MMTF fields as JSON, N, C-alpha, C and O atoms, coordinates in Angstrom:
{
  "mmtfVersion": "1.0.0",
  "mmtfProducer": "UNKNOWN",
  "numBonds": 335,
  "numAtoms": 336,
  "numGroups": 84,
  "numChains": 1,
  "numModels": 1,
  "chainsPerModel": [1],
  "groupsPerChain": [84],
  "chainIdList": ["A"],
  "bondAtomList": [4, 2, 8, 6, 12, 10, 16, 14, 20, 18, 24, 22, 28, 26, 32, 30, 36, 34, 40, 38, 44, 42, 48, 46, 52, 50, 56, 54, 60, 58, 64, 62, 68, 66, 72, 70, 76, 74, 80, 78, 84, 82, 88, 86, 92, 90, 96, 94, 100, 98, 104, 102, 108, 106, 112, 110, 116, 114, 120, 118, 124, 122, 128, 126, 132, 130, 136, 134, 140, 138, 144, 142, 148, 146, 152, 150, 156, 154, 160, 158, 164, 162, 168, 166, 172, 170, 176, 174, 180, 178, 184, 182, 188, 186, 192, 190, 196, 194, 200, 198, 204, 202, 208, 206, 212, 210, 216, 214, 220, 218, 224, 222, 228, 226, 232, 230, 236, 234, 240, 238, 244, 242, 248, 246, 252, 250, 256, 254, 260, 258, 264, 262, 268, 266, 272, 270, 276, 274, 280, 278, 284, 282, 288, 286, 292, 290, 296, 294, 300, 298, 304, 302, 308, 306, 312, 310, 316, 314, 320, 318, 324, 322, 328, 326, 332, 330],
  "bondOrderList": [1, 1, 1, 1, 1, 1, 1, 1, 1, 1, 1, 1, 1, 1, 1, 1, 1, 1, 1, 1, 1, 1, 1, 1, 1, 1, 1, 1, 1, 1, 1, 1, 1, 1, 1, 1, 1, 1, 1, 1, 1, 1, 1, 1, 1, 1, 1, 1, 1, 1, 1, 1, 1, 1, 1, 1, 1, 1, 1, 1, 1, 1, 1, 1, 1, 1, 1, 1, 1, 1, 1, 1, 1, 1, 1, 1, 1, 1, 1, 1, 1, 1, 1],
  "groupList": [{"groupName": "MET", "atomNameList": ["N", "CA", "C", "O"], "elementList": ["N", "C", "C", "O"], "formalChargeList": [0, 0, 0, 0], "bondAtomList": [1, 0, 2, 1, 3, 2], "bondOrderList": [1, 1, 2], "singleLetterCode": "M", "chemCompType": "L-PEPTIDE LINKING"}, {"groupName": "ASN", "atomNameList": ["N", "CA", "C", "O"], "elementList": ["N", "C", "C", "O"], "formalChargeList": [0, 0, 0, 0], "bondAtomList": [1, 0, 2, 1, 3, 2], "bondOrderList": [1, 1, 2], "singleLetterCode": "N", "chemCompType": "L-PEPTIDE LINKING"}, {"groupName": "ARG", "atomNameList": ["N", "CA", "C", "O"], "elementList": ["N", "C", "C", "O"], "formalChargeList": [0, 0, 0, 0], "bondAtomList": [1, 0, 2, 1, 3, 2], "bondOrderList": [1, 1, 2], "singleLetterCode": "R", "chemCompType": "L-PEPTIDE LINKING"}, {"groupName": "LYS", "atomNameList": ["N", "CA", "C", "O"], "elementList": ["N", "C", "C", "O"], "formalChargeList": [0, 0, 0, 0], "bondAtomList": [1, 0, 2, 1, 3, 2], "bondOrderList": [1, 1, 2], "singleLetterCode": "K", "chemCompType": "L-PEPTIDE LINKING"}, {"groupName": "HIS", "atomNameList": ["N", "CA", "C", "O"], "elementList": ["N", "C", "C", "O"], "formalChargeList": [0, 0, 0, 0], "bondAtomList": [1, 0, 2, 1, 3, 2], "bondOrderList": [1, 1, 2], "singleLetterCode": "H", "chemCompType": "L-PEPTIDE LINKING"}, {"groupName": "THR", "atomNameList": ["N", "CA", "C", "O"], "elementList": ["N", "C", "C", "O"], "formalChargeList": [0, 0, 0, 0], "bondAtomList": [1, 0, 2, 1, 3, 2], "bondOrderList": [1, 1, 2], "singleLetterCode": "T", "chemCompType": "L-PEPTIDE LINKING"}, {"groupName": "LEU", "atomNameList": ["N", "CA", "C", "O"], "elementList": ["N", "C", "C", "O"], "formalChargeList": [0, 0, 0, 0], "bondAtomList": [1, 0, 2, 1, 3, 2], "bondOrderList": [1, 1, 2], "singleLetterCode": "L", "chemCompType": "L-PEPTIDE LINKING"}, {"groupName": "GLU", "atomNameList": ["N", "CA", "C", "O"], "elementList": ["N", "C", "C", "O"], "formalChargeList": [0, 0, 0, 0], "bondAtomList": [1, 0, 2, 1, 3, 2], "bondOrderList": [1, 1, 2], "singleLetterCode": "E", "chemCompType": "L-PEPTIDE LINKING"}, {"groupName": "ALA", "atomNameList": ["N", "CA", "C", "O"], "elementList": ["N", "C", "C", "O"], "formalChargeList": [0, 0, 0, 0], "bondAtomList": [1, 0, 2, 1, 3, 2], "bondOrderList": [1, 1, 2], "singleLetterCode": "A", "chemCompType": "L-PEPTIDE LINKING"}, {"groupName": "ILE", "atomNameList": ["N", "CA", "C", "O"], "elementList": ["N", "C", "C", "O"], "formalChargeList": [0, 0, 0, 0], "bondAtomList": [1, 0, 2, 1, 3, 2], "bondOrderList": [1, 1, 2], "singleLetterCode": "I", "chemCompType": "L-PEPTIDE LINKING"}, {"groupName": "PHE", "atomNameList": ["N", "CA", "C", "O"], "elementList": ["N", "C", "C", "O"], "formalChargeList": [0, 0, 0, 0], "bondAtomList": [1, 0, 2, 1, 3, 2], "bondOrderList": [1, 1, 2], "singleLetterCode": "F", "chemCompType": "L-PEPTIDE LINKING"}, {"groupName": "PRO", "atomNameList": ["N", "CA", "C", "O"], "elementList": ["N", "C", "C", "O"], "formalChargeList": [0, 0, 0, 0], "bondAtomList": [1, 0, 2, 1, 3, 2], "bondOrderList": [1, 1, 2], "singleLetterCode": "P", "chemCompType": "L-PEPTIDE LINKING"}, {"groupName": "VAL", "atomNameList": ["N", "CA", "C", "O"], "elementList": ["N", "C", "C", "O"], "formalChargeList": [0, 0, 0, 0], "bondAtomList": [1, 0, 2, 1, 3, 2], "bondOrderList": [1, 1, 2], "singleLetterCode": "V", "chemCompType": "L-PEPTIDE LINKING"}, {"groupName": "TRP", "atomNameList": ["N", "CA", "C", "O"], "elementList": ["N", "C", "C", "O"], "formalChargeList": [0, 0, 0, 0], "bondAtomList": [1, 0, 2, 1, 3, 2], "bondOrderList": [1, 1, 2], "singleLetterCode": "W", "chemCompType": "L-PEPTIDE LINKING"}, {"groupName": "ASP", "atomNameList": ["N", "CA", "C", "O"], "elementList": ["N", "C", "C", "O"], "formalChargeList": [0, 0, 0, 0], "bondAtomList": [1, 0, 2, 1, 3, 2], "bondOrderList": [1, 1, 2], "singleLetterCode": "D", "chemCompType": "L-PEPTIDE LINKING"}, {"groupName": "GLY", "atomNameList": ["N", "CA", "C", "O"], "elementList": ["N", "C", "C", "O"], "formalChargeList": [0, 0, 0, 0], "bondAtomList": [1, 0, 2, 1, 3, 2], "bondOrderList": [1, 1, 2], "singleLetterCode": "G", "chemCompType": "PEPTIDE LINKING"}, {"groupName": "SER", "atomNameList": ["N", "CA", "C", "O"], "elementList": ["N", "C", "C", "O"], "formalChargeList": [0, 0, 0, 0], "bondAtomList": [1, 0, 2, 1, 3, 2], "bondOrderList": [1, 1, 2], "singleLetterCode": "S", "chemCompType": "L-PEPTIDE LINKING"}],
  "groupTypeList": [0, 1, 2, 3, 4, 2, 3, 5, 6, 7, 8, 9, 10, 8, 7, 11, 12, 2, 8, 1, 12, 11, 13, 3, 14, 12, 7, 8, 6, 10, 9, 4, 6, 15, 8, 7, 12, 16, 7, 15, 2, 15, 16, 2, 8, 2, 12, 16, 6, 2, 14, 0, 14, 8, 12, 10, 4, 2, 11, 4, 11, 7, 3, 7, 5, 14, 3, 15, 8, 6, 3, 16, 12, 2, 2, 10, 6, 3, 7, 8, 15, 9, 7, 11],
  "groupIdList": [1, 2, 3, 4, 5, 6, 7, 8, 9, 10, 11, 12, 13, 14, 15, 16, 17, 18, 19, 20, 21, 22, 23, 24, 25, 26, 27, 28, 29, 30, 31, 32, 33, 34, 35, 36, 37, 38, 39, 40, 41, 42, 43, 44, 45, 46, 47, 48, 49, 50, 51, 52, 53, 54, 55, 56, 57, 58, 59, 60, 61, 62, 63, 64, 65, 66, 67, 68, 69, 70, 71, 72, 73, 74, 75, 76, 77, 78, 79, 80, 81, 82, 83, 84],
  "secStructList": [7, 7, 2, 2, 2, 2, 2, 2, 2, 2, 2, 2, 6, 7, 1, 1, 7, 7, 1, 7, 3, 3, 2, 2, 2, 2, 2, 2, 2, 2, 2, 2, 6, 6, 7, 3, 3, 3, 3, 7, 1, 6, 6, 3, 3, 3, 3, 3, 3, 6, 6, 3, 3, 3, 3, 3, 3, 7, 7, 7, 1, 7, 1, 3, 3, 7, 2, 2, 2, 2, 2, 2, 2, 2, 2, 2, 2, 2, 2, 6, 6, 7, 7, 7],
  "xCoordList": [0.858, 0.0, 0.899, 1.807, 0.637, 1.487, 1.106, 0.11, 1.913, 1.765, 0.413, -0.218, -0.021, -1.285, -2.473, -3.358, -2.49, -3.572, -3.525, -4.568, -2.337, -2.173, -2.722, -3.425, -2.402, -2.882, -4.41, -5.06, -4.97, -6.431, -7.075, -8.063, -6.524, -7.062, -6.983, -7.93, -5.871, -5.726, -6.716, -7.249, -6.967, -7.925, -9.34, -10.12, -9.673, -11.008, -11.235, -12.336, -10.209, -10.344, -9.923, -9.891, -9.6, -9.155, -10.293, -11.462, -9.934, -10.88, -10.424, -9.235, -11.275, -12.681, -12.821, -11.869, -14.016, -14.275, -14.021, -14.491, -13.277, -12.923, -13.993, -14.773, -14.01, -14.972, -14.251, -14.845, -12.975, -12.211, -11.465, -10.428, -11.978, -11.335, -11.954, -13.158, -11.161, -11.71, -12.274, -11.648, -13.465, -14.099, -13.244, -13.205, -12.558, -11.743, -10.648, -10.256, -10.146, -9.135, -9.749, -9.122, -10.977, -11.675, -11.929, -11.705, -12.394, -12.673, -11.381, -11.382, -10.289, -8.999, -8.531, -7.945, -8.786, -8.439, -9.256, -8.713, -10.548, -11.386, -10.8, -10.657, -10.471, -9.932, -8.606, -8.356, -7.751, -6.463, -6.645, -5.859, -7.673, -7.936, -8.591, -8.837, -8.871, -9.444, -10.944, -11.563, -11.531, -12.977, -13.369, -12.592, -14.586, -15.16, -16.112, -17.06, -15.86, -16.689, -17.446, -16.842, -18.767, -19.574, -20.537, -20.833, -21.012, -21.925, -23.33, -23.821, -23.954, -25.353, -26.17, -25.684, -27.39, -28.233, -27.813, -27.504, -27.803, -27.454, -26.028, -25.101, -25.847, -24.496, -24.075, -23.122, -24.763, -24.449, -23.275, -23.082, -22.507, -21.4, -21.611, -21.73, -21.658, -21.78, -20.381, -19.548, -20.125, -18.803, -18.944, -19.735, -18.171, -18.126, -16.699, -15.768, -16.534, -15.205, -15.315, -16.067, -14.567, -14.535, -15.933, -16.247, -16.75, -18.123, -19.023, -20.073, -18.625, -19.435, -19.86, -19.06, -21.109, -21.617, -22.139, -22.726, -21.919, -22.43, -22.693, -22.126, -23.563, -23.841, -23.563, -24.07, -22.75, -22.403, -22.821, -22.817, -23.18, -23.496, -22.245, -21.645, -21.863, -20.711, -21.122, -22.23, -20.238, -20.588, -20.657, -19.86, -21.596, -21.676, -22.424, -23.366, -22.125, -21.06, -19.676, -18.668, -19.634, -18.345, -17.551, -18.101, -16.27, -15.411, -15.064, -14.599, -15.289, -14.943, -16.122, -17.281, -15.792, -16.785, -17.208, -16.357, -18.51, -18.958, -18.776, -18.461, -18.976, -18.719, -19.607, -19.137, -20.864, -21.776, -21.365, -21.374, -21.007, -20.573, -19.262, -19.057, -18.385, -17.099, -17.305, -16.577, -18.284, -18.598, -19.1, -18.773, -19.895, -20.385, -19.247, -19.22, -18.314, -17.14, -16.328, -15.872, -16.147, -15.389, -16.043, -15.363, -17.352, -18.086, -17.962, -17.757, -18.085, -17.957, -16.575, -16.464, -15.525, -14.171, -13.937, -13.296, -14.456, -14.324, -15.0, -14.437, -16.208, -16.932, -16.211, -16.353, -15.436, -14.659, -13.31, -12.532, -13.033, -11.799, -10.601, -9.458, -10.86, -9.765, -9.768, -10.76, -8.649, -8.443, -6.99, -6.139, -6.702, -5.293, -4.352, -3.152],
  "yCoordList": [-1.176, 0.0, 1.232, 1.352, 2.146, 3.329, 4.324, 4.156, 5.333, 6.288, 7.015, 7.216, 7.406, 8.141, 7.269, 7.745, 6.012, 5.119, 4.859, 4.8, 4.707, 4.5, 5.7, 5.531, 6.928, 8.141, 8.246, 8.672, 7.859, 7.884, 6.893, 7.218, 5.688, 4.673, 5.155, 4.972, 5.763, 6.293, 7.426, 7.545, 8.264, 9.366, 8.831, 9.393, 7.753, 7.16, 6.638, 6.763, 6.056, 5.468, 6.406, 5.992, 7.662, 8.617, 8.956, 8.981, 9.212, 9.68, 11.049, 11.21, 12.028, 12.014, 11.914, 12.15, 11.563, 11.376, 12.687, 13.746, 12.602, 13.794, 14.109, 13.244, 15.357, 15.784, 16.398, 17.163, 16.068, 16.703, 15.693, 16.024, 14.474, 13.456, 13.53, 13.317, 13.828, 13.912, 12.572, 11.526, 12.619, 11.392, 10.676, 9.446, 11.435, 10.793, 9.939, 8.923, 10.337, 9.54, 8.26, 7.201, 8.363, 7.186, 6.196, 4.995, 6.701, 5.837, 5.207, 4.039, 5.963, 5.42, 4.312, 3.325, 4.471, 3.428, 2.166, 1.061, 2.322, 1.165, 0.385, -0.836, 1.088, 0.446, -0.231, -1.341, 0.424, -0.158, -1.453, -2.39, -1.496, -2.679, -3.81, -4.891, -3.554, -4.585, -4.503, -5.431, -3.41, -3.253, -2.928, -2.37, -3.295, -2.902, -1.754, -1.91, -0.606, 0.58, 0.842, 0.961, 0.931, 1.202, 2.342, 2.666, 2.936, 4.072, 3.586, 2.61, 4.281, 4.031, 5.175, 5.931, 5.311, 6.418, 7.698, 7.685, 8.786, 10.076, 10.097, 9.825, 10.421, 10.536, 9.277, 9.307, 8.187, 6.952, 6.213, 6.211, 5.592, 4.731, 3.372, 3.275, 2.329, 0.962, 0.405, 0.5, -0.18, -0.72, -2.174, -2.499, -3.047, -4.473, -4.808, -4.613, -5.317, -5.641, -6.889, -6.908, -7.922, -9.166, -9.682, -9.944, -9.823, -10.328, -9.426, -9.864, -8.195, -7.204, -6.158, -5.75, -5.726, -4.702, -3.53, -3.703, -2.336, -1.126, -0.077, -0.114, 0.854, 1.986, 3.247, 3.422, 4.118, 5.387, 6.532, 6.41, 7.642, 8.848, 9.698, 10.054, 10.014, 10.905, 12.304, 12.755, 12.986, 14.335, 15.315, 15.238, 16.216, 17.272, 18.436, 18.177, 19.637, 20.095, 20.053, 20.33, 19.704, 19.62, 18.434, 17.548, 18.432, 17.321, 16.428, 15.303, 16.924, 16.178, 15.343, 15.742, 14.188, 13.279, 13.77, 14.134, 13.784, 14.249, 13.151, 12.007, 13.513, 12.584, 11.343, 10.236, 11.512, 10.371, 9.379, 8.169, 9.887, 9.007, 8.324, 7.156, 9.039, 8.446, 7.33, 6.337, 7.478, 6.401, 5.165, 4.035, 5.388, 4.273, 3.581, 2.354, 4.36, 3.793, 2.981, 1.881, 3.519, 2.82, 1.485, 0.463, 1.491, 0.264, -0.755, -1.943, -0.293, -1.164, -1.812, -3.015, -1.026, -1.562, -2.567, -3.598, -2.268, -3.207, -4.533, -5.598, -4.469, -5.693, -6.491, -7.712, -5.804, -6.476, -6.956, -7.569, -6.679, -7.156, -6.253, -6.706, -4.962, -4.011, -2.957, -2.258, -2.848, -1.823, -1.378, -2.116, -0.177, 0.285, -0.518, -0.245],
  "zCoordList": [0.0, 0.0, 0.0, 0.823, -0.932, -0.979, 0.127, 0.83, 0.248, 1.354, 1.315, 2.352, 0.119, 0.002, 0.445, 1.156, 0.03, 0.44, 1.945, 2.596, 2.493, 3.939, 4.704, 5.7, 4.238, 4.912, 4.828, 5.782, 3.693, 3.543, 4.501, 5.16, 4.585, 5.496, 6.945, 7.709, 7.323, 8.682, 8.936, 10.039, 7.921, 8.073, 8.259, 9.027, 7.563, 7.687, 9.102, 9.637, 9.709, 11.035, 12.159, 13.318, 11.847, 12.858, 13.817, 13.433, 15.051, 16.062, 16.527, 16.801, 16.632, 16.247, 14.725, 13.982, 14.287, 12.854, 12.123, 12.539, 11.038, 10.27, 9.234, 8.837, 8.811, 7.793, 6.602, 5.843, 6.434, 5.358, 4.484, 3.908, 4.381, 3.561, 2.163, 2.019, 1.133, -0.226, -0.694, -0.517, -1.292, -1.759, -2.8, -2.826, -3.661, -4.695, -4.072, -4.647, -2.903, -2.202, -1.631, -1.653, -1.12, -0.585, -1.719, -1.565, -2.852, -3.996, -4.531, -4.919, -4.555, -4.994, -4.048, -4.492, -2.752, -1.778, -2.034, -2.013, -2.273, -2.589, -3.772, -3.709, -4.825, -6.028, -5.727, -6.197, -4.95, -4.58, -3.787, -3.928, -2.964, -2.142, -2.938, -2.404, -4.212, -5.065, -5.236, -5.755, -4.807, -4.922, -6.36, -7.135, -6.678, -7.954, -7.657, -6.887, -8.266, -8.057, -9.348, -10.414, -9.253, -10.435, -10.148, -8.998, -11.229, -11.118, -10.784, -11.351, -9.865, -9.564, -10.124, -10.965, -9.674, -10.119, -9.408, -8.216, -10.14, -9.55, -9.067, -9.83, -7.797, -7.233, -6.49, -5.712, -6.717, -5.99, -6.617, -7.833, -5.746, -6.175, -5.518, -4.297, -6.333, -5.809, -5.635, -6.536, -4.471, -4.166, -3.743, -2.858, -4.384, -4.027, -3.642, -4.424, -2.422, -1.906, -1.034, -0.06, -1.384, -0.598, -0.269, 0.892, -1.274, -1.128, -0.284, 0.187, -0.095, 0.612, -0.413, -1.256, -0.342, -1.246, -0.44, 0.629, -0.965, -0.322, -1.388, -2.48, -1.045, -1.921, -1.117, -0.009, -1.695, -1.047, -1.952, -3.177, -1.332, -2.082, -2.163, -1.149, -3.39, -3.565, -3.103, -3.396, -2.386, -1.922, -3.093, -4.028, -3.032, -4.036, -3.444, -2.694, -3.685, -4.566, -3.91, -4.56, -2.622, -1.933, -2.471, -3.125, -2.19, -2.598, -1.416, -1.601, -0.199, 1.003, 1.493, 1.386, 2.026, 2.575, 3.956, 4.767, 4.232, 5.545, 6.596, 6.267, 7.851, 8.954, 8.896, 9.159, 8.559, 8.495, 7.421, 7.648, 6.263, 5.173, 5.529, 5.198, 6.195, 6.576, 7.6, 7.579, 8.495, 9.436, 8.686, 9.051, 7.636, 6.824, 6.09, 5.995, 5.576, 4.894, 5.889, 5.576, 7.078, 8.136, 8.472, 8.564, 8.654, 8.983, 7.844, 8.094, 6.604, 5.441, 5.388, 5.149, 5.608, 5.563, 6.7, 6.495, 7.893, 9.014, 8.697, 8.95, 8.144, 7.801, 6.724, 6.653, 5.884, 4.837, 5.377, 4.647, 6.655, 7.278, 7.054, 7.108, 6.8, 6.553, 7.634, 7.837, 8.328, 9.347, 9.266, 8.77, 9.751, 9.667, 10.539, 10.568]
}
């Protein structure tokens, strides 16, 4: 895992929950981890990783993921067996 992906993973699991993690970095981490990311309706992104499926809403017009979405990403990664 390169440094940028490591920093993104640490930011996702940071306490207190951050509100300044760019969504493009989260999506790049998913892809690096072997996830399949596909387009859903509107701003939705479907993510499949290790037999786990989730749907996330891409933030707009902001570029940063909000705290609630980041908690969902954290829970999804934990269920897939990925933690920092």
